[in-house]
VMD Tcl script that draws the C-alpha trace (Angstrom):
set ca {
  {78.83 183.85 145.70}
  {75.05 184.24 146.62}
  {75.41 184.89 149.88}
  {78.31 187.48 149.49}
  {75.69 189.30 146.82}
  {72.81 189.17 149.58}
  {75.70 190.81 151.78}
  {76.99 193.34 149.41}
  {73.33 194.49 148.50}
  {72.61 195.27 152.20}
  {75.85 197.48 152.77}
  {74.75 199.67 149.75}
  {71.92 200.64 151.70}
  {69.45 200.18 148.34}
  {66.25 201.56 149.00}
  {63.03 198.96 148.92}
  {62.15 200.32 145.11}
  {65.63 199.31 143.99}
  {65.46 195.80 145.53}
  {62.15 195.27 144.17}
  {63.28 195.84 140.60}
  {66.35 194.10 141.15}
  {66.67 191.10 138.50}
  {69.02 189.32 140.51}
  {68.68 185.34 140.83}
  {70.71 182.55 142.74}
  {73.69 181.47 140.65}
  {73.01 177.79 141.48}
  {69.60 177.93 139.57}
  {70.54 180.19 136.92}
  {73.56 178.44 135.89}
  {74.51 174.77 137.39}
  {74.44 173.85 141.29}
  {77.45 171.84 140.60}
  {81.11 173.37 140.61}
  {82.61 170.30 139.06}
  {79.95 170.62 136.17}
  {80.89 174.77 136.21}
  {84.38 174.08 136.31}
  {84.48 171.95 133.36}
  {82.24 174.22 131.41}
  {84.97 177.13 132.13}
  {87.55 175.35 130.88}
  {85.23 174.01 127.43}
  {84.45 177.58 126.58}
  {88.03 178.65 127.29}
  {89.14 176.17 124.52}
  {86.25 177.51 122.25}
  {87.64 180.97 122.57}
  {91.03 179.72 121.48}
  {89.50 177.97 118.48}
  {90.47 174.13 119.98}
  {86.89 173.27 119.29}
  {86.99 169.65 119.72}
  {88.76 169.75 122.94}
  {86.33 172.44 124.20}
  {83.47 170.26 123.32}
  {84.97 167.51 125.27}
  {84.81 169.46 128.51}
  {81.35 170.59 127.81}
  {80.01 167.08 127.25}
  {81.46 166.22 130.72}
  {79.97 169.38 132.14}
  {76.31 168.41 130.73}
  {76.61 165.07 131.83}
  {76.83 166.18 135.47}
  {74.10 168.61 135.06}
  {71.82 168.09 131.64}
  {69.93 171.03 132.24}
  {73.54 173.59 132.12}
  {72.10 176.03 129.49}
  {74.95 177.65 128.86}
  {76.88 174.68 128.12}
  {74.68 173.61 125.85}
  {74.99 177.24 124.03}
  {78.98 176.73 123.87}
  {78.92 173.09 122.89}
  {76.95 174.99 119.77}
  {79.20 177.07 119.14}
  {81.90 174.60 118.70}
  {79.84 172.71 116.69}
  {78.90 175.75 114.50}
  {82.77 176.66 114.44}
  {83.66 172.99 113.22}
  {80.93 173.07 110.50}
  {78.71 170.85 112.39}
  {74.99 172.50 111.71}
  {72.84 169.50 112.48}
  {75.28 169.45 116.00}
  {74.63 172.99 116.24}
  {70.85 172.99 115.93}
  {70.34 170.13 118.17}
  {72.45 171.72 121.29}
  {71.37 175.33 120.73}
  {67.91 173.89 121.02}
  {68.69 172.03 124.10}
  {69.70 175.38 125.65}
  {66.34 177.46 124.02}
  {64.54 174.78 125.84}
  {66.15 175.50 129.63}
  {65.81 179.51 129.29}
  {63.58 179.19 132.50}
  {67.19 178.21 134.58}
  {69.09 181.04 133.10}
  {69.87 185.15 133.63}
  {68.13 187.90 131.30}
  {71.69 188.27 129.95}
  {72.35 184.51 129.07}
  {68.80 184.58 127.75}
  {69.71 187.23 125.07}
  {73.04 185.44 124.23}
  {71.44 182.18 123.61}
  {68.86 184.00 121.56}
  {70.96 186.06 119.79}
  {73.46 182.78 119.01}
  {70.24 181.20 117.74}
  {69.12 184.05 115.63}
  {72.37 184.90 114.05}
  {73.57 181.36 113.44}
  {70.13 180.23 111.83}
  {70.56 182.61 109.18}
  {74.34 183.08 109.13}
  {75.95 179.98 109.77}
  {73.68 178.45 107.27}
  {74.45 180.97 104.44}
  {78.15 180.26 105.24}
  {78.70 176.91 105.09}
  {76.50 176.80 101.37}
  {79.29 179.72 100.38}
  {82.23 177.66 101.82}
  {81.09 174.52 100.07}
  {81.16 176.22 96.86}
  {84.42 178.10 97.35}
  {86.30 177.53 100.66}
  {89.34 179.51 100.21}
  {87.27 182.65 98.83}
  {88.03 185.60 100.97}
  {84.49 186.99 101.15}
  {83.68 183.67 103.15}
  {86.72 184.29 105.67}
  {85.59 187.58 105.79}
  {81.69 186.79 106.49}
  {83.11 184.23 109.20}
  {84.82 187.19 110.77}
  {81.43 189.00 110.73}
  {79.65 185.92 112.75}
  {82.54 186.11 115.38}
  {81.75 189.52 115.70}
  {78.00 189.51 115.83}
  {78.28 186.35 118.37}
  {80.59 188.66 120.66}
  {83.81 186.48 120.17}
  {86.07 189.08 118.80}
  {89.36 187.07 119.57}
  {87.93 184.70 116.97}
  {86.87 187.59 114.51}
  {90.57 189.12 114.76}
  {91.92 185.91 113.57}
  {89.71 185.58 110.94}
  {90.26 189.29 109.67}
  {94.06 188.93 110.02}
  {94.23 185.57 107.64}
  {92.99 188.07 105.01}
  {95.53 190.71 105.65}
  {98.08 188.24 105.46}
  {96.91 186.40 102.55}
  {99.28 187.62 99.36}
  {95.79 186.39 97.26}
  {93.44 188.75 98.51}
  {93.29 191.68 96.29}
  {91.29 194.00 98.72}
  {93.44 194.87 101.43}
  {91.84 198.14 102.48}
  {88.66 196.72 103.45}
  {89.99 194.07 105.07}
  {92.34 196.33 107.27}
  {89.18 198.72 108.12}
  {87.04 195.53 109.06}
  {90.42 194.84 111.33}
  {90.45 198.13 112.48}
  {87.17 198.82 113.45}
  {86.83 195.22 115.54}
  {89.97 197.06 117.23}
  {87.95 200.64 117.76}
  {85.06 198.22 119.34}
  {86.96 196.60 121.61}
  {89.08 199.59 122.89}
  {92.03 199.21 121.51}
  {92.68 202.84 119.84}
  {96.62 202.57 119.05}
  {95.91 199.43 117.14}
  {93.23 200.79 115.12}
  {95.22 203.58 114.24}
  {98.18 201.79 113.33}
  {96.71 199.35 110.96}
  {95.32 202.35 108.75}
  {98.26 204.82 108.80}
}
mol new
graphics top color blue
foreach p $ca { graphics top sphere $p radius 0.5 }
foreach p [lrange $ca 0 end-1] q [lrange $ca 1 end] { graphics top cylinder $p $q radius 0.2 }
display resetview
């Protein structure tokens, strides 16, 4: 991939100033040099996005057993633990990811730091709220909001959808607006329009 990137840059006929300002780094240095670890990471991320957190963790554990300095694997692992409500495990995993910031791209650094700051406030707040009233619509909405902040739109959509489908929740309009806003963020304009007709 790195070799292909170099060929493409040469073909683009970039100026020396453009090349000097390029933030590109070798993929093997900023993610993992192990194709096997990367394969497990992709599987773990896939299952995390599908809400199958325990299965995702199994693949992520394999990835970091092969490459213990795979920062993004720790990030997704932290997300799995947070989604399962294991905040001490989340803290441990996200701290490992934060300790490896020198091995990642700028975008990945921002993702890891964003996850850390979002969950260190919101995740603990959610944990406390759920322990007081686990079935409260506000908690489900907060969980959807947290997923949205993390950029995990599929999970956010699921949480907002739960609210709309619940007959016990009185505030369907505000829940519909949440889901409609999510669709707008994703560029799904017709779905957004149909929801608030």
